[in-house]
N, C-alpha and C positions, 0 to 999 in steps of 0.2 A: 504493500500500500504506500509506504513512504517513498519507494522508488518511483511509483506511478505518479505520486503527488509532485515530486521534484521535476519529473519530466514534463508534466503539464504546466508547472510554473515557468520552466525554461522556455517552453513554446510560447507562453503568454508574454513573457518579457521580450522575446524575439519579435513577436507580432507588434508589440508596443513600439519597439525601436523602428520597425519598418513603417508602421502606420501613424506614428506620432501620438498614439493613444486616442486618436479621434476617428479612426475607421477609414481614413483616407491617406494615400501615400503622399508624403511631403515632397513637393517639387524642389528640384535643385534651384537655388537662387542664382541670379546672374553673377553675383560676386563669387559664389562657389564655382560656377562654371568657368569663369575667366582665370581664377587663381591657378597660377603655374602653367597656363596655356601659352601658346605662341600666336600673336596677332601679326599677320602679314600686312605691312603698310606699303601700298603701291605708290611710287613716284613716277608719273608719266613722262619723265624726261631723264636725261643722263645725269650722273653726279656733277655737282659743282654749280648748278644754277640756283635760282631763288627757291623754286619748289623743293628742291633737294635740301637746301639749307634750312628752310622752315621745318621740314619734316624731321630733320636730325636734331634740332633743338627742342622740338615738341615731344619726341618719342620718349625720353627718360621720364618726363612728367606724366605722360599717359600710362607708362608702366607703373608709376607711383600710385596712381588712382584706380587702376584696373587690377593690379596684381598679376598681370600677364607680361610676358616678354614681347617687345615690339621689334620686329625685324623689318628693316627698310629694304625694299626691293625696287630697284630702278628698272623701268620698262618703257624706254623711249620708242617712239615710232608714230607716224601718221599725225604729226602735230599735236600729240597728246591723246589721240583717240585710242591707241592700243591699250594704254594703261586705264583709260576711262572704261573701256569695254571689259577689261579684266575685273575691275571692281564691280561693275554692274552685273556681270554674269557669274560672279563668284558663288560658291555654295551659300545657302541662306542660314549659316550658323553664326554669323557675326564675327568670324575670325579673319576676314579679309576686309580691310578698309583702305582708304587712300585719299590723296589730295588731287583735285582736278582743276583744270583751267576752265572755270565755269562759263565765262562769256564765249569762249571758243567752242565749247561743247554745245551751248545753246544754238549758236549760229550754224554749226554743222548739222544739228538736228533739224532746224527749220528749213534748211536747204536740201535736206534729204541726201546728204553726202554719203556715198557708198562707204561702208565700213563703220558707220555710226550705229552701233548695235546697242543702243541705250535710249532711255527717255529721261531727260534731266529731272523732270518733276517726280519721277518714280524712285529716285535714289532715296535711301534713308540717310538724311543729313545729320551729322554730329554737330556741325556748326561751321562758321566761316572764320578763316584765319585773318584774312585781310582783303579789302577791296582795293584793287590796284589803281594808283594814280598813273594815268597814261601820259607819257612824254615822248616827244620827238627829239632825239639826240642826233648830233652830227659830230664827226671827228673834228678836233680843233685844227687838223691839217687839211680839211676838206675845202677851205676857201669860202665856206658858208658861215656867216656870222649871225644871221637872223632868218626868220621865216620869210621876210620880204626878199631876202637874197634868193631863197629857193623859188619863190613865185616869179622872180624876175630872170631866172636863169634861162639862157638861150639853149643850153644843152640839157637833156634829161638828167635829172639828179637821180643817182642810183641809191635806192633804199633796199635794205636786206630784210628778209622775213623767213619764218619757218614755213611749214607746208600750207597749202590751200586750206582755208578754214581756220587756221591758227590766228590768235588775236593780233600778232604782229603784222600778219598779212591783211586782215580785215581792217585794222586801224589805218594802214597805209593807203589802201585803195578807196575806202569810204571817205576819209578826210581829203584825199587827193581829188576825188570826184567833186566833192562839195566846193573845195577851194580852187579847183582848176589848176592843180600843180602840174608843172612840166617834169614828170618823174617816170622812172622805170623801176618796177619792183622785182627784185631778184629773190625768188622764193625757192624753198626746198632744203634749207638748212635744218639739221636735226634738232637744234635747240636754239633758244635766244642767246645763250652763251657763245655758240658757234657764230651767230650773226655779229656779236660784239667783237669777236676775234677777227672776223673779216673786216669790220670797221677799223680796227686798230692797224690791220695790215694795209689799209688803203684800197681794198678790193671794192668797197662800197663807200658811200659818203654819209649815210645816215640810217636810222631805223626807229620805228616805234617800239615801245616796250614799257614795262613798269618802272616807276621812279626808283623803287627799292633795288631792282636789279642793276640800275644804271649808276647808283651812287658812287661805287668805287671808281668808276671811270671818270665821273664828274669831279670827284675830290682829287684824283690824280692829275687832273688837268688835261686828260686825253680826249674828253668828250664834253659837249655843252648842250644844254636844253635850248631849243629855239621856239618851241610852243608846247602846249599841254592842254589837258582837259579840265583844269581846276579854275572855276569861276573866281575863286578868292585868291588865286595865285599859289605859288609854292615857295617855301623858304629858300630853297637852293637856287632859285632864279626869280627873285621878287619883281624884277622889272620886265620880265618876259611875258608878253600878252598870250592869253589862251586862244584856242581856235574859235571860241565863241565870240571873242572880240574881233578876230579877223573876219568872221562870218558876216559882220555888219557891212563889209565892203564887197560882198558878192552881189551878183545881179538880182538874186531873189533871197534876201535875208531870212524871210519867214520860213521858206522851204529849207534853207540851210540849217536854221536853228532846229527845225523839227527832226531832220535826219541826224544831226549831231546829238540832240537830246536822246534819241533812241540808242545811238551808239554809246553814249555816256552811261545810259541805264544798264547796258550789258556789263559795264565795269563793276556795277554794284553786286553782281553775282560773285565776282572776285574769285578767291581761291578757297572753295569749301572742302571739307573733309566729309566723306560719306562711306556708307557700306551698302551692300546690295539690297534690292527689294526682297521682301519675304522673311527677313530676319525677325524673330519673335519680338513683340513690342516691348517686353520687359528688358530684353537685352539691348534694344535700341535706346531705351530710356536710360539704362545703366551707362552705355557708352557716351550718350549725350551729357550726362552728369559728370562723368569722368573727364570728358574733353573740356567742359566748362571749367572744372576745377583746375585742370592742367593749364588752360589759357590764362587763368586768373591767379595762378600761383605766384607769389611775390618773387621767388627766385627766377621763375621763367620770365617774368616781366623785365627783371633786371638784365637777364641774358639777351633778351630781344633788343633792349635799349643799347646795350654794349655792342651788339653786332649790327646795329642800325637797321634792324628789321621792324618795319612798321606793323602794328597790330590793330585791326579794327574788328574785334570779335563780334560775332552774331550767333545766337543760339540756333540749334537745329530746326526748331519749328518755324522760327522767323525766316530762316534760310530757305525752307521749303516753299513758303509763300512767295518769296522773291523769285525763286526758280520758276514757279508757275507763271508769275506775272511777266517774266522776261520773254516768254515765248509769244506774248500777245503784241503784235505789231499791226499798224494799219497796212492794208494790202499793198498800197503803192510804195510804202517804205520797205515793207518786207521784200518786195521785188528787187529793190536796190541791194539789200544785204544778201539775198540769194545769188544775185548776179556777181556780187563781190566775192562771195565764198567760192563760187564755181570758176572763178578766174575769167569771167566774161566782161570785166571792166578793165 
């Protein structure tokens, strides 16, 4: 009898451990799931550029708040689409995340570019790292000292860009169309850092890109900003007019402003971090919270400031709303962006 009683008690205790004493199996919490796991963080460009550098300074803090190891995986190709596809089509377990070029991915999607195997609004966003300030830089050896010099050039000014659909390419052709630039866009570079190297070599004269990525060249005196998208100006070039100021001198300022405003809104998508659709909601919420904590960690903020990496954090839910809104364009404006992305301008 005693042996039978002990056996029954053992079975009861085992059942209580499994069912938590409530009659229902206790689900694994997201914190328990991520503890000790490896998260693959996709960077859609090669090492050394801004996307890569942001990822590497964020990773240790995401490890801190998730309990997982974060492995950076560079996956360049197709102007950032290869990496974006990898994130979107990853298993829905929440163990693959990554940073994407938001504006470029939006424009590729609306243009129906072959190879864009994602829907921007369907990503599960953890949040946004930064909204890029767009600048047109030229080499200090280019002979161009201002945007007016570019407009007045008798010979086509050579601007470098990554692949069709990439933000550096769309910036160049859309602003060029609005302003009537005499320019030739040389595209096909693997990354914006490759474009900057071509700029330093003198193979090209200028390029559009993010202010953050251009800072080192500006501070070294190798590059200078000749226009930008900031209505309130930028500290690095306080006396340089924005494209919106130049647009007042176009033949149809109202139309120019409308196109430029749509272009500028794409920059608000910025550089978000996301995981694939279908990831369980509780894991998405856990990742969003961990990402927010990482981005607001005082030590991270100090590192970002020390490395001159701008931060304009936005939470995951707000990021999703911006991503959805960014795909809504007036038909006549959308036609311009589609043509720009396809290389028809």
